[in-house]
N, CA, C and O atoms as CSV, one atom per row, in Angstrom:
chain,resi,resn,atom,element,x,y,z
A,1,UNK,N,N,-177.066,13.611,245.866
A,1,UNK,CA,C,-176.201,13.202,245.686
A,1,UNK,C,C,-175.706,13.592,244.236
A,1,UNK,O,O,-176.490,13.721,243.296
A,2,UNK,N,N,-174.326,13.770,244.132
A,2,UNK,CA,C,-173.802,14.310,242.578
A,2,UNK,C,C,-173.958,13.382,241.933
A,2,UNK,O,O,-174.247,12.220,242.218
A,3,UNK,N,N,-173.691,14.075,240.676
A,3,UNK,CA,C,-173.864,13.022,239.461
A,3,UNK,C,C,-172.247,12.980,239.088
A,3,UNK,O,O,-171.364,13.822,239.251
A,4,UNK,N,N,-172.232,11.724,238.553
A,4,UNK,CA,C,-170.427,11.171,238.478
A,4,UNK,C,C,-170.509,11.083,237.020
A,4,UNK,O,O,-170.914,10.098,236.402
A,5,UNK,N,N,-170.158,12.019,236.591
A,5,UNK,CA,C,-169.762,11.665,234.720
A,5,UNK,C,C,-169.243,10.669,234.203
A,5,UNK,O,O,-169.575,10.342,233.064
A,6,UNK,N,N,-168.153,9.834,235.036
A,6,UNK,CA,C,-167.706,8.669,234.510
A,6,UNK,C,C,-168.792,7.561,235.163
A,6,UNK,O,O,-168.601,7.193,236.322
A,7,UNK,N,N,-169.916,7.046,234.412
A,7,UNK,CA,C,-170.543,6.068,234.991
A,7,UNK,C,C,-169.801,4.508,234.169
A,7,UNK,O,O,-169.065,4.170,233.242
A,8,UNK,N,N,-170.758,3.863,235.472
A,8,UNK,CA,C,-170.419,1.997,234.788
A,8,UNK,C,C,-171.321,1.865,232.929
A,8,UNK,O,O,-172.321,2.322,232.375
A,9,UNK,N,N,-170.074,0.878,232.579
A,9,UNK,CA,C,-171.011,0.967,230.945
A,9,UNK,C,C,-172.054,0.015,230.971
A,9,UNK,O,O,-172.453,-0.569,229.964
A,10,UNK,N,N,-172.641,-0.200,232.466
A,10,UNK,CA,C,-173.990,-1.209,232.442
A,10,UNK,C,C,-174.923,-0.614,233.545
A,10,UNK,O,O,-174.553,0.032,234.525
A,11,UNK,N,N,-176.082,-0.919,233.237
A,11,UNK,CA,C,-177.265,-0.865,234.573
A,11,UNK,C,C,-177.955,-2.067,234.673
A,11,UNK,O,O,-178.171,-2.825,233.727
A,12,UNK,N,N,-178.325,-2.250,235.913
A,12,UNK,CA,C,-179.834,-3.148,235.788
A,12,UNK,C,C,-180.476,-2.704,235.957
A,12,UNK,O,O,-180.343,-1.737,236.707
A,13,UNK,N,N,-181.995,-3.097,235.285
A,13,UNK,CA,C,-183.234,-2.529,235.193
A,13,UNK,C,C,-184.309,-3.778,235.289
A,13,UNK,O,O,-184.019,-4.838,234.734
A,14,UNK,N,N,-185.502,-3.643,235.972
A,14,UNK,CA,C,-186.420,-4.489,236.364
A,14,UNK,C,C,-187.286,-4.636,234.731
A,14,UNK,O,O,-187.576,-3.736,233.943
A,15,UNK,N,N,-187.552,-6.228,234.626
A,15,UNK,CA,C,-188.521,-6.032,233.410
A,15,UNK,C,C,-189.669,-7.034,233.850
A,15,UNK,O,O,-189.440,-7.611,234.913
A,16,UNK,N,N,-190.634,-7.282,233.341
A,16,UNK,CA,C,-191.747,-8.130,233.491
A,16,UNK,C,C,-192.317,-8.406,232.028
A,16,UNK,O,O,-192.358,-7.787,230.965
A,17,UNK,N,N,-192.624,-9.316,232.378
A,17,UNK,CA,C,-193.655,-9.636,230.565
A,17,UNK,C,C,-194.889,-10.878,231.432
A,17,UNK,O,O,-194.841,-11.641,232.397
A,18,UNK,N,N,-195.722,-10.545,230.575
A,18,UNK,CA,C,-197.008,-11.361,230.452
A,18,UNK,C,C,-197.076,-12.882,229.584
A,18,UNK,O,O,-196.972,-12.488,228.422
A,19,UNK,N,N,-197.158,-13.928,229.541
A,19,UNK,CA,C,-196.678,-14.751,228.521
A,19,UNK,C,C,-197.996,-15.767,228.802
A,19,UNK,O,O,-198.254,-16.307,229.878
A,20,UNK,N,N,-198.666,-15.866,227.701
A,20,UNK,CA,C,-200.029,-16.912,227.502
A,20,UNK,C,C,-199.876,-18.215,227.957
A,20,UNK,O,O,-199.111,-19.058,227.490
A,21,UNK,N,N,-200.398,-18.300,228.595
A,21,UNK,CA,C,-200.681,-19.932,229.287
A,21,UNK,C,C,-202.149,-20.579,229.102
A,21,UNK,O,O,-203.008,-19.861,228.591
A,22,UNK,N,N,-202.481,-21.872,229.482
A,22,UNK,CA,C,-203.657,-22.360,228.947
A,22,UNK,C,C,-204.801,-21.652,229.540
A,22,UNK,O,O,-204.571,-21.005,230.561
A,23,UNK,N,N,-206.166,-21.672,228.999
A,23,UNK,CA,C,-207.292,-21.368,229.273
A,23,UNK,C,C,-207.531,-19.726,229.288
A,23,UNK,O,O,-208.123,-19.044,230.125
A,24,UNK,N,N,-206.857,-19.333,228.059
A,24,UNK,CA,C,-207.195,-17.858,227.451
A,24,UNK,C,C,-206.555,-17.473,228.624
A,24,UNK,O,O,-207.108,-16.384,228.772
A,25,UNK,N,N,-205.629,-17.594,229.768
A,25,UNK,CA,C,-204.822,-16.883,230.724
A,25,UNK,C,C,-203.398,-16.054,230.400
A,25,UNK,O,O,-202.944,-16.216,229.267
A,26,UNK,N,N,-202.784,-15.323,231.166
A,26,UNK,CA,C,-201.156,-14.980,231.202
A,26,UNK,C,C,-200.926,-15.439,232.436
A,26,UNK,O,O,-201.791,-15.780,233.242
A,27,UNK,N,N,-199.371,-15.456,232.645
A,27,UNK,CA,C,-198.555,-15.510,233.737
A,27,UNK,C,C,-197.353,-14.652,233.615
A,27,UNK,O,O,-196.431,-14.838,232.820
A,28,UNK,N,N,-197.476,-13.469,234.685
A,28,UNK,CA,C,-196.667,-12.876,234.339
A,28,UNK,C,C,-195.099,-13.422,234.997
A,28,UNK,O,O,-195.061,-14.277,235.882
A,29,UNK,N,N,-194.019,-12.872,234.496
A,29,UNK,CA,C,-192.953,-13.272,234.539
A,29,UNK,C,C,-191.511,-12.081,234.845
A,29,UNK,O,O,-191.166,-11.402,233.878
A,30,UNK,N,N,-190.947,-11.948,235.840
A,30,UNK,CA,C,-190.124,-11.146,236.345
A,30,UNK,C,C,-188.625,-11.637,236.112
A,30,UNK,O,O,-188.208,-12.794,236.147
A,31,UNK,N,N,-187.883,-10.394,235.852
A,31,UNK,CA,C,-186.280,-10.717,235.450
A,31,UNK,C,C,-185.675,-9.148,235.439
A,31,UNK,O,O,-186.302,-8.089,235.413
A,32,UNK,N,N,-184.372,-9.365,235.466
A,32,UNK,CA,C,-183.510,-8.216,235.316
A,32,UNK,C,C,-182.868,-7.835,234.412
A,32,UNK,O,O,-181.885,-8.576,234.385
A,33,UNK,N,N,-182.796,-7.091,233.594
A,33,UNK,CA,C,-182.025,-6.992,232.506
A,33,UNK,C,C,-180.708,-6.178,232.885
A,33,UNK,O,O,-180.766,-5.203,233.636
A,34,UNK,N,N,-179.381,-6.685,232.259
A,34,UNK,CA,C,-178.415,-5.497,232.340
A,34,UNK,C,C,-178.229,-5.172,230.919
A,34,UNK,O,O,-177.940,-5.994,230.049
A,35,UNK,N,N,-178.456,-3.638,230.711
A,35,UNK,CA,C,-178.766,-2.707,229.910
A,35,UNK,C,C,-176.786,-2.123,229.421
A,35,UNK,O,O,-175.964,-1.833,230.291
A,36,UNK,N,N,-176.563,-2.104,228.302
A,36,UNK,CA,C,-175.238,-1.421,228.351
A,36,UNK,C,C,-176.162,0.223,228.307
A,36,UNK,O,O,-177.359,0.470,228.163
A,37,UNK,N,N,-174.704,1.292,228.548
A,37,UNK,CA,C,-175.249,2.465,229.002
A,37,UNK,C,C,-174.807,3.166,227.251
A,37,UNK,O,O,-173.606,3.357,227.058
A,38,UNK,N,N,-175.582,3.433,226.338
A,38,UNK,CA,C,-174.982,3.963,225.157
A,38,UNK,C,C,-174.658,5.110,224.841
A,38,UNK,O,O,-174.486,5.810,225.840
A,39,UNK,N,N,-174.515,5.559,224.019
A,39,UNK,CA,C,-174.139,7.218,224.170
A,39,UNK,C,C,-175.627,7.917,223.868
A,39,UNK,O,O,-176.595,7.256,223.492
A,40,UNK,N,N,-175.653,9.246,224.075
A,40,UNK,CA,C,-176.917,9.658,223.283
A,40,UNK,C,C,-177.186,9.935,222.284
A,40,UNK,O,O,-178.380,10.021,221.999
A,41,UNK,N,N,-176.132,10.210,221.266
A,41,UNK,CA,C,-175.875,9.920,219.809
A,41,UNK,C,C,-176.265,8.700,219.075
A,41,UNK,O,O,-176.383,8.640,217.851
A,42,UNK,N,N,-176.431,7.862,219.795
A,42,UNK,CA,C,-176.577,6.099,219.354
A,42,UNK,C,C,-178.254,5.870,220.005
A,42,UNK,O,O,-178.989,4.979,219.579
A,43,UNK,N,N,-178.570,6.623,220.845
A,43,UNK,CA,C,-179.926,6.285,221.580
A,43,UNK,C,C,-180.443,7.073,220.751
A,43,UNK,O,O,-181.220,6.399,220.075
A,44,UNK,N,N,-180.453,8.335,220.351
A,44,UNK,CA,C,-181.419,8.712,219.316
A,44,UNK,C,C,-181.614,7.939,218.068
A,44,UNK,O,O,-182.672,7.469,217.648
A,45,UNK,N,N,-180.066,7.859,217.375
A,45,UNK,CA,C,-180.606,6.693,216.154
A,45,UNK,C,C,-181.014,5.508,216.484
A,45,UNK,O,O,-181.518,4.984,215.491
A,46,UNK,N,N,-181.043,4.897,217.296
A,46,UNK,CA,C,-182.048,3.994,217.433
A,46,UNK,C,C,-183.315,4.405,217.819
A,46,UNK,O,O,-184.090,3.684,217.191
A,47,UNK,N,N,-183.925,5.148,218.490
A,47,UNK,CA,C,-185.302,5.860,218.487
A,47,UNK,C,C,-185.490,6.063,217.233
A,47,UNK,O,O,-186.456,5.488,216.732
A,48,UNK,N,N,-184.734,6.830,216.461
A,48,UNK,CA,C,-185.153,7.156,214.913
A,48,UNK,C,C,-185.363,5.859,214.022
A,48,UNK,O,O,-186.202,5.879,213.121
A,49,UNK,N,N,-184.739,4.941,214.230
A,49,UNK,CA,C,-184.588,3.567,213.551
A,49,UNK,C,C,-185.960,2.918,213.869
A,49,UNK,O,O,-186.612,2.381,212.973
A,50,UNK,N,N,-186.256,2.955,214.751
A,50,UNK,CA,C,-187.690,2.034,215.759
A,50,UNK,C,C,-188.607,2.745,215.214
A,50,UNK,O,O,-189.622,2.199,214.783
A,51,UNK,N,N,-188.362,4.554,215.104
A,51,UNK,CA,C,-189.660,4.892,214.564
A,51,UNK,C,C,-190.040,4.573,213.316
A,51,UNK,O,O,-191.207,4.425,212.954
A,52,UNK,N,N,-188.966,4.451,212.572
A,52,UNK,CA,C,-189.437,4.371,210.969
A,52,UNK,C,C,-189.389,2.550,210.648
A,52,UNK,O,O,-189.486,1.948,209.579
A,53,UNK,N,N,-189.250,2.173,211.683
A,53,UNK,CA,C,-189.131,0.752,211.363
A,53,UNK,C,C,-188.746,0.040,210.851
A,53,UNK,O,O,-189.206,-0.996,210.371
A,54,UNK,N,N,-187.310,0.718,210.873
A,54,UNK,CA,C,-185.671,0.230,210.299
A,54,UNK,C,C,-185.193,-0.763,210.979
A,54,UNK,O,O,-184.227,-1.418,210.588
A,55,UNK,N,N,-185.888,-1.007,212.197
A,55,UNK,CA,C,-185.106,-2.071,213.133
A,55,UNK,C,C,-185.753,-2.642,213.908
A,55,UNK,O,O,-186.453,-1.979,214.673
A,56,UNK,N,N,-185.746,-4.456,214.006
A,56,UNK,CA,C,-186.455,-5.232,214.812
A,56,UNK,C,C,-186.400,-4.940,216.099
A,56,UNK,O,O,-185.643,-4.073,216.535
A,57,UNK,N,N,-187.135,-5.582,216.776
A,57,UNK,CA,C,-187.040,-5.621,218.302
A,57,UNK,C,C,-186.063,-6.513,218.982
A,57,UNK,O,O,-185.677,-6.557,220.150
A,58,UNK,N,N,-185.810,-7.119,218.066
A,58,UNK,CA,C,-184.697,-8.265,218.335
A,58,UNK,C,C,-183.438,-7.697,218.108
A,58,UNK,O,O,-182.537,-8.218,218.765
A,59,UNK,N,N,-183.091,-6.705,217.306
A,59,UNK,CA,C,-181.844,-6.169,216.388
A,59,UNK,C,C,-181.580,-5.255,217.844
A,59,UNK,O,O,-180.554,-5.416,218.505
A,60,UNK,N,N,-182.531,-4.393,218.189
A,60,UNK,CA,C,-182.210,-3.516,219.209
A,60,UNK,C,C,-181.838,-4.565,220.948
A,60,UNK,O,O,-180.917,-4.260,221.705
A,61,UNK,N,N,-182.798,-5.730,221.193
A,61,UNK,CA,C,-182.253,-6.180,222.078
A,61,UNK,C,C,-180.493,-6.707,221.960
A,61,UNK,O,O,-179.662,-6.630,222.865
A,62,UNK,N,N,-180.301,-7.188,220.698
A,62,UNK,CA,C,-178.819,-7.685,220.730
A,62,UNK,C,C,-178.196,-6.608,220.798
A,62,UNK,O,O,-177.023,-6.776,221.131
A,63,UNK,N,N,-178.551,-5.337,220.583
A,63,UNK,CA,C,-177.669,-4.209,220.780
A,63,UNK,C,C,-177.443,-3.634,222.208
A,63,UNK,O,O,-176.411,-3.218,222.735
A,64,UNK,N,N,-178.851,-3.744,222.727
A,64,UNK,CA,C,-178.491,-3.112,224.282
A,64,UNK,C,C,-178.299,-3.924,225.378
A,64,UNK,O,O,-177.798,-3.442,226.394
A,65,UNK,N,N,-178.724,-5.453,225.313
A,65,UNK,CA,C,-178.561,-6.417,226.412
A,65,UNK,C,C,-177.244,-6.776,226.367
A,65,UNK,O,O,-176.626,-7.247,225.412
A,66,UNK,N,N,-176.827,-6.499,227.562
A,66,UNK,CA,C,-175.383,-6.896,228.062
A,66,UNK,C,C,-175.597,-7.910,229.339
A,66,UNK,O,O,-174.521,-8.284,229.806
A,67,UNK,N,N,-176.506,-8.319,229.857
A,67,UNK,CA,C,-176.917,-9.398,230.454
A,67,UNK,C,C,-178.130,-9.565,231.447
A,67,UNK,O,O,-178.898,-8.625,231.652
A,68,UNK,N,N,-178.283,-10.854,232.088
A,68,UNK,CA,C,-179.860,-10.797,232.871
A,68,UNK,C,C,-179.642,-11.520,234.069
A,68,UNK,O,O,-178.566,-12.092,234.244
A,69,UNK,N,N,-180.595,-11.558,234.957
A,69,UNK,CA,C,-180.769,-12.316,236.150
A,69,UNK,C,C,-182.377,-12.713,236.078
A,69,UNK,O,O,-183.247,-12.263,235.331
A,70,UNK,N,N,-182.451,-13.606,237.006
A,70,UNK,CA,C,-183.774,-14.632,236.874
A,70,UNK,C,C,-184.223,-15.124,235.752
A,70,UNK,O,O,-185.431,-15.155,235.521
A,71,UNK,N,N,-183.536,-15.467,235.106
A,71,UNK,CA,C,-184.087,-16.376,233.706
A,71,UNK,C,C,-183.883,-17.769,233.857
A,71,UNK,O,O,-182.675,-18.000,233.833
A,72,UNK,N,N,-184.492,-18.686,233.988
A,72,UNK,CA,C,-184.014,-19.977,233.931
A,72,UNK,C,C,-184.734,-20.993,232.863
A,72,UNK,O,O,-185.652,-20.809,232.064
A,73,UNK,N,N,-183.970,-22.090,233.166
A,73,UNK,CA,C,-184.120,-23.030,232.200
A,73,UNK,C,C,-185.466,-23.839,232.877
A,73,UNK,O,O,-186.142,-23.420,233.817
A,74,UNK,N,N,-185.630,-24.915,232.250
A,74,UNK,CA,C,-186.922,-25.697,232.583
A,74,UNK,C,C,-186.715,-26.723,233.766
A,74,UNK,O,O,-187.561,-27.503,234.205
A,75,UNK,N,N,-185.565,-26.577,234.140
A,75,UNK,CA,C,-185.563,-27.557,235.454
A,75,UNK,C,C,-184.798,-26.326,236.467
A,75,UNK,O,O,-183.819,-26.467,237.200
A,76,UNK,N,N,-185.519,-25.247,236.247
A,76,UNK,CA,C,-185.288,-24.071,237.353
A,76,UNK,C,C,-183.709,-23.797,237.592
A,76,UNK,O,O,-183.302,-23.229,238.605
A,77,UNK,N,N,-182.941,-24.216,236.653
A,77,UNK,CA,C,-181.382,-23.393,236.869
A,77,UNK,C,C,-181.250,-22.198,235.878
A,77,UNK,O,O,-181.657,-21.989,234.735
A,78,UNK,N,N,-180.682,-21.662,236.576
A,78,UNK,CA,C,-180.337,-19.874,236.561
A,78,UNK,C,C,-179.787,-20.436,234.672
A,78,UNK,O,O,-179.394,-21.578,234.435
A,79,UNK,N,N,-179.882,-19.532,233.790
A,79,UNK,CA,C,-179.392,-19.493,232.168
A,79,UNK,C,C,-178.677,-18.243,232.645
A,79,UNK,O,O,-179.087,-17.294,233.313
A,80,UNK,N,N,-177.138,-18.593,231.955
A,80,UNK,CA,C,-176.432,-17.451,231.918
A,80,UNK,C,C,-176.599,-17.217,230.790
A,80,UNK,O,O,-177.138,-17.845,229.878
A,81,UNK,N,N,-175.749,-15.553,230.902
A,81,UNK,CA,C,-175.921,-14.545,229.219
A,81,UNK,C,C,-174.907,-15.363,228.510
A,81,UNK,O,O,-173.862,-15.778,229.011
A,82,UNK,N,N,-175.265,-15.529,227.455
A,82,UNK,CA,C,-174.561,-15.703,225.993
A,82,UNK,C,C,-175.064,-15.248,225.055
A,82,UNK,O,O,-176.212,-14.807,224.999
A,83,UNK,N,N,-174.112,-15.303,224.016
A,83,UNK,CA,C,-175.170,-15.139,222.710
A,83,UNK,C,C,-175.665,-16.299,222.326
A,83,UNK,O,O,-176.487,-16.079,221.436
A,84,UNK,N,N,-175.579,-17.380,222.545
A,84,UNK,CA,C,-176.710,-18.294,221.894
A,84,UNK,C,C,-178.110,-18.167,223.007
A,84,UNK,O,O,-179.242,-18.485,222.640
A,85,UNK,N,N,-177.855,-17.743,224.157
A,85,UNK,CA,C,-178.840,-17.828,225.149
A,85,UNK,C,C,-179.904,-17.041,224.950
A,85,UNK,O,O,-181.105,-17.209,225.163
A,86,UNK,N,N,-178.896,-15.614,224.240
A,86,UNK,CA,C,-179.920,-14.233,223.766
A,86,UNK,C,C,-180.598,-14.664,222.804
A,86,UNK,O,O,-181.815,-14.476,222.809
A,87,UNK,N,N,-179.918,-15.408,221.652
A,87,UNK,CA,C,-180.613,-15.336,220.172
A,87,UNK,C,C,-181.705,-16.474,220.820
A,87,UNK,O,O,-182.848,-16.193,220.459
A,88,UNK,N,N,-181.652,-17.570,221.601
A,88,UNK,CA,C,-182.957,-18.193,222.182
A,88,UNK,C,C,-183.935,-17.405,222.650
A,88,UNK,O,O,-185.010,-17.379,222.052
A,89,UNK,N,N,-183.720,-16.615,223.827
A,89,UNK,CA,C,-184.663,-15.731,224.372
A,89,UNK,C,C,-185.144,-14.937,223.544
A,89,UNK,O,O,-186.310,-14.684,223.848
A,90,UNK,N,N,-184.757,-14.328,222.489
A,90,UNK,CA,C,-185.773,-12.993,222.050
A,90,UNK,C,C,-186.364,-13.691,220.799
A,90,UNK,O,O,-186.945,-12.927,220.029
A,91,UNK,N,N,-186.321,-15.113,220.423
A,91,UNK,CA,C,-187.059,-15.587,219.682
A,91,UNK,C,C,-188.485,-15.893,220.008
A,91,UNK,O,O,-189.325,-16.089,219.131
A,92,UNK,N,N,-188.821,-15.942,221.690
A,92,UNK,CA,C,-189.668,-16.211,221.925
A,92,UNK,C,C,-190.713,-15.067,221.947
A,92,UNK,O,O,-190.335,-13.936,222.252
A,93,UNK,N,N,-192.053,-15.314,221.628
A,93,UNK,CA,C,-192.971,-14.167,220.984
A,93,UNK,C,C,-193.010,-13.541,222.647
A,93,UNK,O,O,-192.998,-14.107,223.741
A,94,UNK,N,N,-193.070,-11.898,222.169
A,94,UNK,CA,C,-193.224,-11.126,223.144
A,94,UNK,C,C,-192.231,-10.300,223.547
A,94,UNK,O,O,-192.358,-9.076,223.583
A,95,UNK,N,N,-190.945,-11.070,223.949
A,95,UNK,CA,C,-189.879,-11.262,224.767
A,95,UNK,C,C,-188.888,-9.913,224.238
A,95,UNK,O,O,-188.330,-9.161,225.037
A,96,UNK,N,N,-188.820,-9.811,223.120
A,96,UNK,CA,C,-187.967,-8.897,222.557
A,96,UNK,C,C,-188.491,-7.336,222.698
A,96,UNK,O,O,-187.949,-6.261,222.958
A,97,UNK,N,N,-189.771,-7.758,222.403
A,97,UNK,CA,C,-190.559,-6.343,222.770
A,97,UNK,C,C,-190.636,-5.961,223.701
A,97,UNK,O,O,-190.775,-4.742,223.790
A,98,UNK,N,N,-190.597,-6.645,224.729
A,98,UNK,CA,C,-190.828,-6.278,226.278
A,98,UNK,C,C,-189.625,-5.773,226.790
A,98,UNK,O,O,-189.455,-4.936,227.676
A,99,UNK,N,N,-188.737,-6.452,226.049
A,99,UNK,CA,C,-186.886,-5.993,226.683
A,99,UNK,C,C,-186.975,-4.517,225.732
A,99,UNK,O,O,-186.789,-3.485,226.377
A,100,UNK,N,N,-187.144,-4.427,224.815
A,100,UNK,CA,C,-186.730,-3.203,223.927
A,100,UNK,C,C,-187.540,-2.157,224.178
A,100,UNK,O,O,-187.205,-1.037,223.794
A,101,UNK,N,N,-188.874,-2.388,224.944
A,101,UNK,CA,C,-189.869,-1.339,225.644
A,101,UNK,C,C,-189.237,-1.163,227.168
A,101,UNK,O,O,-189.496,-0.072,227.678
A,102,UNK,N,N,-188.463,-2.053,227.951
A,102,UNK,CA,C,-187.761,-1.766,229.129
A,102,UNK,C,C,-187.044,-0.901,228.980
A,102,UNK,O,O,-187.033,0.131,229.650
A,103,UNK,N,N,-186.383,-1.150,228.151
A,103,UNK,CA,C,-185.085,-0.333,227.875
A,103,UNK,C,C,-185.079,1.099,227.400
A,103,UNK,O,O,-184.276,1.895,227.886
A,104,UNK,N,N,-186.025,1.496,226.379
A,104,UNK,CA,C,-186.627,2.721,226.168
A,104,UNK,C,C,-187.109,3.724,227.196
A,104,UNK,O,O,-187.006,4.950,227.233
A,105,UNK,N,N,-187.664,2.853,228.017
A,105,UNK,CA,C,-188.374,3.407,229.466
A,105,UNK,C,C,-187.161,3.535,230.068
A,105,UNK,O,O,-186.855,4.547,230.699
A,106,UNK,N,N,-186.575,2.769,229.954
A,106,UNK,CA,C,-185.253,3.339,231.411
A,106,UNK,C,C,-184.484,4.417,231.038
A,106,UNK,O,O,-183.570,4.825,231.754
A,107,UNK,N,N,-184.839,5.032,229.733
A,107,UNK,CA,C,-183.591,6.044,228.955
A,107,UNK,C,C,-184.379,7.081,228.844
A,107,UNK,O,O,-184.012,8.255,228.791
A,108,UNK,N,N,-185.628,6.620,228.802
A,108,UNK,CA,C,-186.709,8.139,228.315
A,108,UNK,C,C,-187.661,8.393,229.318
A,108,UNK,O,O,-187.999,9.572,229.430
A,109,UNK,N,N,-188.234,7.479,230.160
A,109,UNK,CA,C,-189.003,7.512,231.244
A,109,UNK,C,C,-190.303,7.500,230.929
A,109,UNK,O,O,-191.155,7.993,231.669
A,110,UNK,N,N,-190.611,6.836,229.607
A,110,UNK,CA,C,-191.711,6.359,228.748
A,110,UNK,C,C,-191.465,5.361,228.099
A,110,UNK,O,O,-190.343,4.919,227.849
A,111,UNK,N,N,-192.860,4.770,227.656
A,111,UNK,CA,C,-192.804,3.455,226.721
A,111,UNK,C,C,-192.726,4.252,225.416
A,111,UNK,O,O,-193.112,5.402,225.209
A,112,UNK,N,N,-192.027,3.216,224.421
A,112,UNK,CA,C,-191.987,3.717,222.933
A,112,UNK,C,C,-192.801,3.096,222.436
A,112,UNK,O,O,-193.083,1.936,222.736
A,113,UNK,N,N,-193.466,3.958,221.345
A,113,UNK,CA,C,-194.281,3.395,220.590
A,113,UNK,C,C,-193.785,2.205,219.701
A,113,UNK,O,O,-192.621,1.811,219.780
A,114,UNK,N,N,-194.797,1.589,218.765
A,114,UNK,CA,C,-194.411,0.379,218.053
A,114,UNK,C,C,-194.915,0.585,216.836
A,114,UNK,O,O,-194.769,-0.263,215.956
């Protein structure tokens, strides 16, 4: 397959997280993130900021996340991607870290260090 120079502005990528539940157990949740396709120069800046601790996981998510699928409310209805919903999502412990990890893995092929 030939490389297309003018790629879409976003791409879908799987994300999963294990969240704590009762009795010392974890429950695995999977969903898809729609990530923005940032320019290489901005990716380098973000990686440098992360390495220095100058950017939070929530800030990374706000910059790179353009949508999602597979996220539901307590009644099982799909939650639409909005700024308010994103803000709510990244306040859930562990979520922003896992989304950031999924993003950096998608562009580097390896997990980032916190």
